[in-house]
N, C-alpha and C positions, 0 to 999 in steps of 0.2 A: 663623127665628123665635128671638128671644132669650128665654131662660128667666128665671125670677125672680131678682132681685138680692137676695142675703142681706145684711141690715144687720148690721154688726159691733157687738158690745156691749163696753163697757169692763168690766174686772173691778172689783169693789167697792173694792179697794184703790187703784185708779187714778182713781176718781171724785173730784170736788171735794167736800169736806166743807162744806156750806152751812148757814146759819141764816136763818130767815125772821123778819122783824120787822114789827110793825104800828104805824103812826104816823098821826096825824090831820094830814095836810098833803098838798100836791100833789107830784107827781114833780119838777117844776121846782125847787120850794123845797128839796126834799131833795138834789137834785143840786148846787144852788148851795152849800148848806151844806157838803157833803162836799168840793167843790172849793175852797171858801174856806179851810177849816181843815186839810185834809190834802193838798191839791194834786192835780195831774194824775197824778203817779206813784202817790200813795196811792189815788186813785180807781181806777186801773188794777189795782193790787195787790189791792184789795178785791173786784174783780169784781162791783160793785154791779149789780143788775138789778131793774127793776120787774116784779112778777109780775102778769100779767093773766089773766083767764079762770079764776081759781081759785074764784070764787064767794065769796071771803072779803072782799075789799076793797070794802065798800059803805058808804053813809051817811057819806061824807067821809073814810073810812079809806083808807090806801094800804098795800099789802103790798110790802115790799122784801126783797131777798135779797143776802147777801154771804158771803164765805168766813169760816170760824170764826176763823181767826187774826187777822182784821182787824175783828172785831165790836166790840171795845172802842174802837178808833179811830173807827168809824162812830158809835157811841153818843155818844162825846165830842163829835164834830163836830156832831151833831144837837142835843145838849144846849146847846152854846155858842150855837147859833142859836135857841134857844127852842122846839125841836121835841121833844115828849115821846114816847119810845118806850113804847107801851102794853104790848106783850108781845113776847117772843122765843121762838121754838120751832124745833125741828129738823125739823118737818113742817108742811105747810100745814093738815093736819087739826087740829093742836093750836091753831091760831089761830082756828078757827071759833067757839068759844064766846064770844070777846071782841067780835068785830065785829058 
């Protein structure tokens, strides 16, 4: 019989520093805007993710996540495509009041 497998945790200094942002758009539109303005390499460097199951993104809002160092590039790409970033936060809990 095999014992329990212990899941390894990353140290806080080794984790990605991420920011969460709230936009009123679809995921496809956001991804196209990012790819159009910063390209495939920029998209990969930003580590963009759509956040699901957070309970925040409702009523037409989308919660996205990216690395801190590429947040300015993501905001610029979305602004150039006419998508307004409603709020940016370091935690998902910080976005709850807006959505």
